[in-house]
C-alpha positions as CSV (number, residue, x, y, z in Angstrom):
1,X,-1.7,-20.7,2.9
2,X,-1.2,-17.0,1.9
3,X,-2.5,-14.1,3.9
4,X,-4.7,-11.8,2.1
5,X,-5.4,-8.2,3.2
6,X,-8.8,-6.8,2.8
7,X,-10.3,-3.2,3.4
8,X,-13.8,-2.2,3.9
9,X,-15.1,0.6,1.7
10,X,-17.9,1.5,4.3
11,X,-16.1,1.4,7.7
12,X,-12.5,1.6,6.5
13,X,-11.5,-1.5,8.8
14,X,-8.5,-3.4,7.5
15,X,-8.1,-7.0,8.2
16,X,-6.1,-10.1,7.2
17,X,-7.4,-13.5,6.2
18,X,-5.8,-16.8,5.7
19,X,-7.1,-18.3,2.5
20,X,-6.1,-20.8,-0.2
21,X,-5.0,-19.4,-3.5
22,X,-8.0,-21.3,-5.1
23,X,-10.7,-19.7,-2.7
24,X,-12.8,-16.9,-4.0
25,X,-12.0,-13.4,-2.6
26,X,-14.4,-12.3,0.2
27,X,-17.0,-9.6,-0.6
28,X,-18.7,-8.7,2.6
29,X,-17.0,-7.1,5.6
30,X,-17.5,-9.3,8.8
31,X,-17.9,-6.1,11.0
32,X,-20.4,-4.0,9.2
33,X,-21.6,-6.0,6.2
34,X,-20.2,-3.5,3.7
35,X,-18.3,-4.1,0.5
36,X,-14.7,-5.1,0.7
37,X,-11.8,-5.4,-1.6
38,X,-8.3,-7.0,-1.5
39,X,-5.4,-4.4,-0.7
40,X,-1.8,-4.7,-1.7
41,X,0.9,-4.2,0.8
42,X,4.4,-3.4,0.5
43,X,7.0,-6.2,0.8
44,X,10.4,-5.8,2.3
45,X,13.0,-7.3,0.0
46,X,16.7,-7.3,0.7
47,X,19.1,-8.2,-2.0
48,X,22.5,-9.5,-0.6
49,X,25.6,-10.7,-2.5
50,X,27.3,-9.6,-5.6
51,X,25.7,-8.8,-8.9
52,X,22.5,-7.0,-7.8
53,X,23.6,-3.6,-8.6
54,X,24.7,-2.0,-11.9
55,X,27.8,-0.8,-10.2
56,X,28.8,-4.5,-9.3
57,X,30.8,-6.4,-11.7
58,X,31.1,-10.2,-12.2
59,X,34.7,-10.3,-10.9
60,X,33.7,-8.5,-7.7
61,X,36.2,-5.7,-7.7
62,X,33.7,-2.9,-8.4
63,X,34.6,-1.8,-11.9
64,X,34.4,-3.5,-15.2
65,X,37.8,-2.5,-16.4
66,X,39.7,-2.9,-13.2
67,X,43.0,-4.9,-13.3
68,X,43.2,-4.5,-17.1
69,X,45.7,-1.9,-18.4
70,X,45.6,-0.8,-22.0
71,X,49.0,-0.3,-23.5
72,X,49.2,2.2,-26.2
73,X,51.9,1.2,-28.9
74,X,53.5,4.1,-30.8
75,X,55.5,3.7,-33.9
76,X,58.7,5.7,-34.1
77,X,60.3,6.6,-37.4
78,X,64.3,6.6,-37.5
79,X,64.6,8.6,-40.7
């Protein structure tokens, strides 16, 4: 079951509640009886491994063109 965070508009108390996703949101503060609403909290996310940043490449060496050398062919005239 997910944990939902609520905050009271009257007493400013914040609390957490275990609820099913199908349960209706709470509307009354258990402390003062005031109106409450769900709050959104930050979630810590850590991306590990290759491919999560624009500087990463699929071959894993850090640059898109690394390892490939472009050779310039010049024509010489013998006249």
